[in-house]
C-alpha positions as a Markdown table, in Angstrom:
| # | Residue | x | y | z |
|---|---|---|---|---|
| 1 | Unk | 18.0 | -78.8 | -97.8 |
| 2 | Unk | 15.0 | -78.5 | -95.3 |
| 3 | Unk | 16.4 | -81.8 | -92.8 |
| 4 | Unk | 20.0 | -79.4 | -92.4 |
| 5 | Unk | 17.6 | -76.6 | -91.3 |
| 6 | Unk | 15.7 | -78.8 | -89.3 |
| 7 | Unk | 19.2 | -80.1 | -87.9 |
| 8 | Unk | 20.4 | -76.5 | -87.2 |
| 9 | Unk | 17.6 | -75.0 | -85.6 |
| 10 | Unk | 18.2 | -78.0 | -83.5 |
| 11 | Unk | 21.4 | -78.2 | -82.3 |
| 12 | Unk | 21.0 | -74.7 | -81.8 |
| 13 | Unk | 18.1 | -75.1 | -79.6 |
| 14 | Unk | 19.9 | -77.3 | -77.4 |
| 15 | Unk | 23.2 | -75.3 | -76.9 |
| 16 | Unk | 21.0 | -72.2 | -76.1 |
| 17 | Unk | 19.4 | -74.9 | -73.0 |
| 18 | Unk | 23.0 | -76.1 | -72.0 |
| 19 | Unk | 24.6 | -71.9 | -72.1 |
| 20 | Unk | 21.9 | -71.4 | -70.1 |
| 21 | Unk | 22.2 | -74.3 | -67.4 |
| 22 | Unk | 26.2 | -73.3 | -67.3 |
| 23 | Unk | 25.4 | -70.1 | -66.5 |
| 24 | Unk | 23.1 | -71.2 | -63.6 |
| 25 | Unk | 19.7 | -69.7 | -65.5 |
| 26 | Unk | 18.5 | -73.1 | -64.4 |
| 27 | Unk | 16.3 | -73.9 | -61.3 |
| 28 | Unk | 19.2 | -75.9 | -59.4 |
| 29 | Unk | 21.9 | -73.5 | -59.5 |
| 30 | Unk | 23.7 | -73.4 | -56.6 |
| 31 | Unk | 24.8 | -70.0 | -54.6 |
| 32 | Unk | 26.0 | -69.1 | -51.4 |
| 33 | Unk | 24.9 | -70.8 | -48.4 |
| 34 | Unk | 22.3 | -67.3 | -46.4 |
| 35 | Unk | 21.1 | -67.5 | -44.0 |
| 36 | Unk | 18.0 | -65.1 | -42.0 |
| 37 | Unk | 19.6 | -62.7 | -39.3 |
| 38 | Unk | 17.5 | -60.8 | -36.8 |
| 39 | Unk | 19.1 | -58.0 | -34.6 |
| 40 | Unk | 18.6 | -54.9 | -33.3 |
| 41 | Unk | 21.6 | -51.4 | -33.4 |
| 42 | Unk | 21.8 | -49.0 | -30.8 |
| 43 | Unk | 23.6 | -46.0 | -30.6 |
| 44 | Unk | 24.9 | -44.9 | -27.0 |
| 45 | Unk | 22.1 | -47.3 | -25.4 |
| 46 | Unk | 19.1 | -46.1 | -27.1 |
| 47 | Unk | 17.3 | -48.1 | -30.6 |
| 48 | Unk | 18.3 | -46.3 | -33.9 |
| 49 | Unk | 14.9 | -46.5 | -35.1 |
| 50 | Unk | 15.2 | -45.0 | -38.9 |
| 51 | Unk | 17.1 | -46.3 | -41.6 |
| 52 | Unk | 19.1 | -49.2 | -42.6 |
| 53 | Unk | 22.1 | -51.7 | -42.0 |
| 54 | Unk | 24.1 | -53.4 | -44.4 |
| 55 | Unk | 26.5 | -56.8 | -43.5 |
| 56 | Unk | 29.2 | -56.3 | -46.1 |
| 57 | Unk | 30.9 | -59.9 | -45.8 |
| 58 | Unk | 34.1 | -60.7 | -46.1 |
| 59 | Unk | 33.5 | -63.6 | -48.3 |
| 60 | Unk | 30.4 | -63.1 | -50.2 |
| 61 | Unk | 27.7 | -60.7 | -51.6 |
| 62 | Unk | 26.7 | -58.3 | -49.1 |
| 63 | Unk | 23.1 | -58.4 | -47.1 |
| 64 | Unk | 20.4 | -57.1 | -49.2 |
| 65 | Unk | 19.2 | -53.5 | -46.6 |
| 66 | Unk | 17.7 | -53.8 | -43.9 |
| 67 | Unk | 15.3 | -51.2 | -42.9 |
| 68 | Unk | 15.7 | -50.2 | -39.6 |
| 69 | Unk | 11.7 | -50.6 | -37.4 |
| 70 | Unk | 11.3 | -47.5 | -34.4 |
| 71 | Unk | 12.3 | -50.0 | -32.2 |
| 72 | Unk | 16.0 | -50.5 | -33.7 |
| 73 | Unk | 15.2 | -54.3 | -35.2 |
| 74 | Unk | 15.4 | -55.5 | -37.9 |
| 75 | Unk | 15.4 | -58.8 | -40.1 |
| 76 | Unk | 17.7 | -60.0 | -43.2 |
| 77 | Unk | 20.0 | -62.5 | -44.8 |
| 78 | Unk | 23.3 | -63.2 | -44.9 |
| 79 | Unk | 26.4 | -65.3 | -45.8 |
| 80 | Unk | 27.8 | -67.5 | -42.9 |
| 81 | Unk | 31.5 | -65.9 | -42.2 |
| 82 | Unk | 32.6 | -61.9 | -40.8 |
| 83 | Unk | 31.0 | -59.3 | -41.9 |
| 84 | Unk | 31.5 | -54.9 | -41.6 |
| 85 | Unk | 28.4 | -53.1 | -40.2 |
| 86 | Unk | 27.5 | -50.8 | -42.2 |
| 87 | Unk | 24.1 | -48.5 | -40.2 |
| 88 | Unk | 22.7 | -45.3 | -43.0 |
| 89 | Unk | 21.0 | -42.6 | -40.8 |
| 90 | Unk | 19.9 | -40.0 | -42.3 |
| 91 | Unk | 16.0 | -38.7 | -42.1 |
| 92 | Unk | 14.4 | -36.2 | -44.3 |
| 93 | Unk | 15.5 | -32.9 | -44.4 |
| 94 | Unk | 12.6 | -31.3 | -42.6 |
| 95 | Unk | 10.9 | -27.8 | -44.0 |
| 96 | Unk | 10.1 | -29.0 | -47.0 |
| 97 | Unk | 6.8 | -27.0 | -48.9 |
| 98 | Unk | 5.1 | -29.4 | -51.4 |
| 99 | Unk | 6.0 | -28.4 | -55.0 |
| 100 | Unk | 4.5 | -30.0 | -58.0 |
| 101 | Unk | 7.2 | -29.4 | -60.4 |
| 102 | Unk | 9.8 | -30.6 | -58.1 |
| 103 | Unk | 11.3 | -33.8 | -58.1 |
| 104 | Unk | 9.3 | -36.0 | -55.7 |
| 105 | Unk | 6.9 | -33.3 | -54.8 |
| 106 | Unk | 8.3 | -31.6 | -52.5 |
| 107 | Unk | 10.9 | -28.5 | -52.6 |
| 108 | Unk | 14.1 | -28.9 | -50.2 |
| 109 | Unk | 15.9 | -26.0 | -51.3 |
| 110 | Unk | 15.1 | -23.7 | -48.1 |
| 111 | Unk | 15.0 | -26.3 | -45.5 |
| 112 | Unk | 17.4 | -27.4 | -42.9 |
| 113 | Unk | 20.1 | -30.3 | -43.7 |
| 114 | Unk | 19.5 | -33.3 | -42.4 |
| 115 | Unk | 22.0 | -34.7 | -39.8 |
| 116 | Unk | 22.8 | -38.3 | -39.6 |
| 117 | Unk | 21.5 | -40.1 | -36.4 |
| 118 | Unk | 24.6 | -42.1 | -36.0 |
| 119 | Unk | 28.8 | -41.0 | -36.5 |
| 120 | Unk | 28.5 | -41.1 | -40.6 |
| 121 | Unk | 32.2 | -43.5 | -39.9 |
| 122 | Unk | 29.2 | -46.1 | -39.8 |
| 123 | Unk | 27.5 | -45.4 | -43.5 |
| 124 | Unk | 30.6 | -47.1 | -45.1 |
| 125 | Unk | 32.4 | -50.9 | -44.6 |
| 126 | Unk | 35.3 | -49.0 | -45.0 |
| 127 | Unk | 35.4 | -46.8 | -42.5 |
| 128 | Unk | 32.5 | -48.6 | -40.1 |
| 129 | Unk | 35.0 | -50.8 | -36.8 |
| 130 | Unk | 31.4 | -52.8 | -36.1 |
| 131 | Unk | 31.8 | -56.4 | -37.4 |
| 132 | Unk | 29.7 | -59.1 | -36.8 |
| 133 | Unk | 30.0 | -63.2 | -37.8 |
| 134 | Unk | 27.0 | -64.8 | -39.3 |
| 135 | Unk | 26.5 | -68.7 | -38.4 |
| 136 | Unk | 24.1 | -71.3 | -39.0 |
| 137 | Unk | 23.2 | -70.3 | -35.3 |
| 138 | Unk | 19.8 | -68.3 | -35.1 |
| 139 | Unk | 20.3 | -65.8 | -31.5 |
| 140 | Unk | 19.8 | -61.9 | -32.7 |
| 141 | Unk | 22.3 | -60.0 | -33.3 |
| 142 | Unk | 22.8 | -56.7 | -30.5 |
| 143 | Unk | 25.3 | -54.3 | -32.9 |
| 144 | Unk | 26.1 | -51.2 | -30.4 |
| 145 | Unk | 27.6 | -48.1 | -31.8 |
| 146 | Unk | 29.1 | -45.9 | -29.4 |
C-alpha cells in the first residue's frame, strides 16, 4: 500500500511539472520577439510633455504604456509589425484641496475640469489615425500628431 501511495505522489508530481512546462511557466518559454522602441511625440510641432503613449499592434500584444517625458520622448518595448499609436495626455485637474477624507487625499470636487493636451481621437486605438511600423531597426520614431 505504501509503494502505491509513493508511486501516485511521484506520478502526480511529474504530471504537475509537465503541465507547467506546457503552459509556458518554465524559463524556456518562447513568446513574440520584442524590440526596444524609442521616440518623440509632438502635437502641432511642440513636444507632448505629459501623459503616456501605447503602441497597439495589429499582431500581438500592445506595448506597455510609456511615460512621456518633458521633451516628448519615450521608450518602451513592442512586437514587430504595424501599430496604432495611442496617446493619452490629460493632466491632473487644477484647484484640488488637501482633504484626508477624500480618495488620494485631495478633494477635486470644486476643481476646473482638466483638458486633454492632444485631441481625444488619439486616446483610443479605434479612433487614432496614426500608425507606426516596428522593426529590428532602432531608429527613434517621430510621432507627429496634428
